[in-house]
NULUMDREN-505324 format. One line per 3 residues: their letters; for each residue x, y, z of N, C-alpha, C. Coordinates in steps of 0.2 Angstrom, whole numbers. Layout:
% residues N
a	X Y Z X Y Z X Y Z | ...
END
This chain:
% residues 248
mdi	-1 -48 14 5 -44 12 4 -38 7 | 7 -33 8 6 -27 4 11 -27 -1 | 9 -30 -7 14 -32 -12 18 -27 -15
hkl	15 -21 -16 19 -15 -19 25 -13 -15 | 25 -14 -8 30 -12 -4 36 -16 -5 | 35 -22 -8 41 -27 -9 45 -24 -15
fdd	42 -20 -19 46 -17 -25 47 -9 -24 | 44 -6 -19 45 1 -18 53 2 -16 | 54 -3 -11 61 -3 -8 66 -5 -13
kse	72 -1 -13 77 -2 -18 75 -1 -25 | 70 3 -27 68 3 -34 73 6 -38 | 78 10 -36 83 12 -40 88 7 -42
lya	89 3 -37 94 -3 -38 90 -8 -43 | 84 -9 -42 80 -13 -47 81 -11 -54 | 81 -4 -55 81 -1 -62 88 -3 -65
qar	93 -3 -61 100 -3 -63 102 -11 -64 | 100 -15 -60 103 -22 -59 99 -27 -62 | 92 -26 -64 89 -32 -67 91 -33 -74
pry	91 -40 -76 93 -41 -83 88 -39 -88 | 90 -37 -94 86 -36 -100 83 -42 -103 | 78 -42 -106 75 -48 -109 78 -49 -117
pas	78 -55 -119 81 -56 -126 77 -53 -131 | 81 -51 -136 78 -48 -142 73 -53 -146 | 75 -59 -146 72 -65 -149 65 -65 -146
lyq	64 -63 -140 57 -63 -137 52 -58 -141 | 55 -52 -141 51 -47 -144 50 -48 -152 | 55 -51 -155 54 -53 -162 49 -58 -163
wlk	48 -63 -159 43 -68 -159 36 -65 -158 | 36 -61 -153 30 -57 -151 27 -53 -157 | 32 -50 -160 30 -46 -166 27 -50 -172
svc	30 -56 -172 28 -61 -178 21 -64 -177 | 19 -64 -171 12 -67 -169 6 -62 -168 | 8 -56 -168 3 -50 -167 1 -48 -174
lnh	-5 -48 -175 -8 -46 -182 -7 -39 -183 | -7 -34 -178 -6 -27 -179 -1 -25 -173 | 2 -19 -174 7 -17 -169 6 -10 -167
dav	-1 -8 -166 -2 -1 -164 -1 0 -157 | -4 -4 -153 -3 -3 -146 -2 -9 -141 | 1 -8 -136 3 -14 -132 2 -11 -124
wdv	0 -16 -120 -1 -14 -113 5 -18 -109 | 9 -15 -106 14 -18 -102 12 -18 -94 | 9 -24 -92 6 -24 -85 11 -26 -80
gcg	11 -22 -74 16 -23 -69 23 -21 -72 | 24 -16 -75 30 -14 -79 36 -13 -75 | 35 -12 -68 41 -10 -64 44 -4 -66
ngq	51 -4 -68 54 3 -70 54 3 -77 | 51 -1 -81 50 0 -88 55 -3 -93 | 58 -8 -90 63 -12 -95 60 -15 -101
aai	54 -19 -100 51 -22 -105 47 -16 -110 | 44 -11 -106 41 -6 -110 45 -3 -115 | 51 -1 -113 56 3 -118 57 -2 -124
dls	58 -8 -122 60 -13 -128 54 -14 -132 | 48 -14 -129 42 -15 -133 40 -9 -138 | 43 -3 -136 42 3 -140 45 2 -147
ryf	50 -2 -147 53 -3 -154 49 -7 -159 | 44 -11 -156 40 -15 -160 33 -13 -160 | 30 -8 -156 24 -6 -156 24 2 -156
rrv	19 5 -159 19 12 -160 17 15 -153 | 13 12 -149 11 15 -143 12 10 -137 | 15 12 -131 15 7 -126 12 11 -120
eat	7 7 -117 4 9 -110 8 5 -105 | 11 8 -100 15 4 -95 12 6 -88 | 10 1 -85 6 2 -78 10 -2 -73
dis	9 1 -67 12 -3 -61 8 0 -55 | 8 -4 -49 5 -1 -43 10 2 -39 | 17 2 -40 22 5 -36 24 11 -39
aaq	22 17 -35 24 23 -37 32 24 -38 | 35 21 -33 43 21 -33 46 18 -40 | 43 13 -42 45 10 -48 44 14 -54
ian	38 17 -54 36 22 -60 41 28 -60 | 42 30 -54 47 36 -53 54 35 -56 | 56 29 -56 62 27 -59 62 25 -66
spn	57 25 -69 56 23 -76 59 29 -81 | 62 27 -86 65 32 -91 60 35 -95 | 62 41 -98 58 44 -103 58 41 -110
cer	53 40 -113 52 37 -119 46 40 -123 | 47 42 -129 42 45 -133 36 41 -134 | 37 35 -135 31 30 -137 28 27 -130
vrf	31 28 -125 29 25 -119 25 30 -114 | 19 28 -111 16 32 -106 16 28 -100 | 19 30 -94 19 26 -88 13 29 -84
siq	10 24 -80 4 27 -76 4 22 -70 | 2 24 -64 1 20 -58 -7 17 -58 | -7 11 -60 -14 8 -60 -13 0 -58
pae	-18 -2 -55 -18 -9 -54 -19 -14 -60 | -16 -20 -60 -17 -24 -66 -24 -26 -67 | -28 -26 -61 -35 -29 -62 -40 -24 -63
ytn	-38 -17 -64 -43 -12 -65 -40 -6 -68 | -41 -5 -74 -38 1 -77 -43 6 -81 | -41 12 -83 -45 16 -86 -45 16 -94
fae	-42 10 -96 -41 9 -104 -48 7 -107 | -49 9 -113 -56 8 -116 -56 0 -118 | -61 -2 -120 -62 -9 -122 -58 -10 -129
ssf	-56 -15 -130 -52 -17 -136 -47 -12 -138 | -43 -10 -134 -38 -5 -135 -31 -8 -137 | -30 -14 -136 -23 -16 -137 -22 -22 -142
dav	-17 -22 -146 -15 -28 -150 -12 -33 -146 | -9 -31 -140 -5 -36 -136 -5 -34 -129 | -6 -38 -124 -5 -37 -117 1 -41 -115
cva	6 -38 -111 12 -42 -109 13 -41 -102 | 16 -46 -99 18 -46 -92 25 -49 -91 | 29 -45 -89 36 -47 -88 38 -48 -81
qal	39 -54 -78 41 -55 -72 36 -53 -66 | 30 -53 -68 25 -51 -63 18 -55 -63 | 17 -59 -67 11 -63 -68 9 -66 -61
hwf	14 -68 -57 12 -72 -51 10 -68 -46 | 9 -61 -47 7 -57 -41 0 -55 -42 | -4 -57 -47 -10 -54 -49 -16 -58 -46
dye	-22 -55 -45 -28 -58 -43 -31 -60 -50 | -31 -67 -51 -33 -69 -58 -40 -68 -59 | -44 -69 -54 -52 -68 -55 -54 -61 -57
rfw	-50 -56 -56 -51 -50 -58 -46 -48 -64 | -40 -51 -64 -36 -49 -70 -38 -51 -76 | -40 -58 -77 -41 -60 -84 -47 -57 -87
pev	-53 -55 -83 -58 -51 -86 -55 -44 -89 | -51 -41 -85 -48 -35 -88 -44 -36 -94 | -40 -41 -94 -36 -43 -100 -41 -44 -106
lrv	-46 -48 -105 -50 -49 -111 -54 -43 -113 | -56 -39 -108 -59 -32 -110 -55 -28 -114 | -49 -27 -113 -45 -22 -116 -41 -25 -122
lkk	-41 -31 -123 -37 -34 -129 -42 -35 -135 | -39 -33 -140 -43 -33 -147 -44 -41 -149 | -49 -42 -153 -51 -48 -156 -44 -51 -159
ngv	-42 -57 -158 -36 -60 -161 -30 -57 -158 | -31 -52 -153 -25 -50 -149 -21 -55 -145 | -15 -54 -144 -10 -59 -141 -9 -57 -133
faa	-9 -61 -129 -7 -61 -122 0 -65 -121 | 5 -62 -118 11 -65 -117 14 -63 -110 | 16 -68 -106 19 -67 -100 25 -71 -99
wgy	31 -68 -96 37 -71 -96 40 -70 -89 | 45 -74 -88 49 -73 -82 55 -77 -82 | 60 -76 -78 66 -80 -77 66 -83 -70
rwp	70 -88 -69 70 -92 -63 78 -92 -60 | 80 -97 -59 87 -97 -55 93 -96 -60 | 98 -92 -57 104 -91 -61 108 -98 -61
qid	112 -99 -66 117 -104 -67 123 -102 -70 | 129 -103 -66 135 -101 -69 140 -107 -70 | 142 -110 -65 146 -116 -66 144 -120 -59
ssi	146 -127 -59 144 -131 -54 147 -128 -47 | 153 -126 -47 156 -124 -40 153 -118 -38 | 152 -113 -42 149 -107 -40 141 -108 -38
dea	138 -112 -42 131 -114 -41 130 -117 -34 | 135 -121 -32 135 -125 -26 136 -120 -20 | 141 -116 -21 143 -111 -16 137 -106 -15
leq	134 -104 -20 128 -99 -20 122 -103 -16 | 121 -109 -17 115 -112 -14 117 -113 -7 | 123 -115 -5 124 -115 3 124 -109 6
sfl	127 -104 3 128 -98 7 123 -92 6 | 119 -93 1 114 -88 -1 107 -91 -2 | 106 -95 -6 99 -97 -8 96 -101 -2
svi	99 -105 1 96 -109 7 95 -104 13 | 98 -98 13 97 -94 19 91 -89 17 | 90 -87 11 84 -83 10 78 -87 8
rpy	78 -94 7 73 -98 5 66 -96 10 | 67 -96 16 61 -95 20 57 -88 19 | 61 -83 16 58 -76 15 55 -75 8
was	54 -80 4 51 -79 -2 43 -79 -1 | 40 -74 -4 33 -74 -4 30 -81 -8 | 24 -83 -6 22 -89 -9 20 -89 -16
qnk	19 -83 -18 17 -82 -26 23 -84 -30 | 29 -83 -28 35 -84 -32 35 -92 -35 | 32 -96 -31 32 -103 -33 28 -104 -40
llw	23 -100 -41 20 -100 -48 25 -99 -53 | 29 -95 -53 34 -94 -58 39 -99 -58 | 42 -102 -52 46 -107 -52 43 -113 -55
dgy	37 -114 -55 34 -120 -58 32 -119 -65 | 34 -113 -68 33 -112 -75 26 -110 -77 | 22 -107 -72 16 -104 -73 11 -109 -74
kdv	12 -116 -73 8 -121 -75 1 -121 -71 | 1 -118 -65 -4 -118 -61 -8 -112 -61 | -6 -107 -66 -10 -101 -67 -16 -102 -72
pfp	-22 -101 -70 -28 -102 -75 -26 -97 -81 | -28 -100 -87 -27 -97 -93 -32 -97 -98 | -36 -91 -99 -42 -91 -103 -42 -90 -110
lap	-36 -90 -113 -35 -89 -120 -32 -95 -124 | -33 -95 -130 -31 -100 -134 -23 -101 -134 | -20 -106 -132 -13 -106 -131 -9 -105 -138
lev	-4 -102 -138 1 -101 -143 7 -105 -142 | 10 -108 -147 17 -112 -146 22 -106 -146 | 26 -107 -141 32 -102 -140 39 -106 -141
psi	43 -103 -145 49 -106 -146 54 -106 -140 | 59 -110 -140 64 -109 -134 68 -103 -135 | 68 -99 -129 71 -93 -129 76 -93 -123
elt	82 -91 -124 87 -91 -119 89 -84 -116 | 90 -84 -110 92 -77 -107 99 -78 -103 | 104 -75 -106 110 -75 -103 113 -68 -102
mnw	117 -67 -97 120 -60 -95 127 -61 -94 | 131 -57 -96 138 -57 -95 139 -51 -89 | 141 -54 -83 141 -50 -77 148 -51 -73
svs	150 -46 -70 155 -46 -65 152 -49 -59 | 156 -51 -54 153 -54 -48 149 -48 -44 | 151 -42 -45 148 -36 -41 141 -35 -45
qff	141 -36 -51 134 -35 -55 129 -40 -53 | 132 -46 -52 128 -52 -51 125 -51 -44 | 129 -49 -39 126 -48 -32 122 -42 -32
ayl	123 -37 -36 118 -32 -36 111 -34 -39 | 111 -39 -43 105 -42 -45 102 -46 -40 | 106 -50 -36 103 -54 -31 100 -49 -25
htw	103 -43 -25 100 -39 -20 93 -36 -21 | 91 -36 -28 85 -34 -30 79 -39 -28 | 81 -45 -26 76 -50 -25 72 -48 -18
sat	66 -49 -18 62 -47 -12 64 -51 -6 | 65 -58 -8 67 -62 -2 74 -60 1 | 78 -57 -3 85 -55 -1 84 -49 4
rrc	80 -44 2 78 -38 6 75 -40 13 | 70 -45 12 66 -47 18 71 -51 23 | 75 -54 20 80 -58 25 85 -53 28
mea	87 -48 24 91 -43 27 88 -39 33 | 82 -38 32 78 -34 37 77 -38 43 | 77 -45 43 76 -50 48 83 -51 51
rgw	88 -52 47 95 -55 50 101 -50 49 | 100 -45 45 106 -41 44 109 -43 37 | 115 -39 36 118 -40 30 124 -46 30
gff	125 -49 36 130 -53 36 130 -59 31 | 125 -62 30 124 -68 26 126 -66 19 | 124 -59 17 125 -57 10 133 -56 9
nes	136 -53 14 143 -51 13 147 -58 13 | 145 -62 17 149 -69 17 148 -73 11 | 142 -73 8 141 -76 1 145 -72 -4
fqk	145 -66 -4 149 -62 -9 156 -64 -9 | 159 -65 -3 166 -67 -2 167 -74 -5 | 163 -78 -3 164 -85 -5 163 -86 -13
vsa	158 -83 -16 157 -83 -23 163 -79 -27 | 165 -74 -24 171 -70 -27 177 -74 -28 | 178 -78 -23 184 -82 -23 184 -87 -28
lwg	178 -89 -30 177 -94 -36 176 -91 -43 | 175 -85 -42 173 -81 -49 179 -81 -54 | 185 -80 -51 191 -79 -55 192 -72 -57
aeg	198 -71 -60 201 -65 -62 198 -62 -68 | 194 -66 -72 192 -64 -79 187 -59 -79 | 184 -57 -73 180 -51 -73 173 -53 -74
ert	171 -55 -80 164 -56 -82 163 -64 -83 | 157 -66 -81 155 -73 -82 148 -73 -85 | 147 -78 -89 140 -79 -92 136 -82 -87
vam	130 -78 -85 125 -81 -81 119 -82 -85 | 117 -89 -85 111 -91 -88 105 -92 -83 | 99 -90 -86 93 -91 -82 88 -95 -85
dfv	85 -99 -82 79 -102 -85 74 -97 -86 | 71 -98 -93 66 -93 -95 60 -96 -97 | 54 -93 -94 48 -96 -95 43 -91 -99
via	40 -93 -104 35 -89 -108 29 -93 -109 | 23 -90 -107 16 -93 -109 13 -87 -113 | 9 -89 -118 6 -85 -122 -1 -88 -125
grk	-5 -83 -127 -11 -85 -130 -15 -80 -134 | -20 -82 -138 -23 -77 -142 -31 -77 -140 | -33 -71 -140 -40 -69 -139 -44 -71 -145
ma	-48 -76 -145 -52 -78 -150 -59 -75 -150 | -63 -75 -156 -69 -72 -156 -74 -75 -151
END
């Protein structure tokens, strides 16, 4: 599978519709980093995490293999975006106080990725990877979404996504583990915003290519009928964080 093509398509929508990560995540990351000079955001997509990281680190290097994602990244004085694979970069050894991966760790070649992380991470530097899983709203909407949408796109997920669904427990991890506090991710969205987010899923787009838009439109109608007239609802997502420190 040519992974970067999964994220080239609809990259503008991805930039607009994906949720932002909670401030408590970055505050915790800052607290466990000994220094805050430089951070590498790996698989940065359109730069959501990179922009937030720039509030806590003086310099952010943000890389992705998707040129379309990088093209939709915002301008930020402290962030430099570049097209580079996660497994091989032009960064010098011991360049970073932290290496971060937002919603992307499950796509990498670990035999090549971890040596690159250990090469560019400073002694006592911190690695952190995070991601969100299934949305939860209320029982009636969740059930309608499962029947009309999730069950339909299930065959179109790439196998790598299961690593995230399982909390990254099966990902090899060569650093000294750090204890991570419980972190919540919630968004206040209208039904249109919620379905714009669902549209960014790679499985959604692959299903559309194979079956057309009918299932998406039907699910939108069913969920809209249950959403109610209040406009916005709280969408909660399971949030996964793994982290470790590079020891001497």
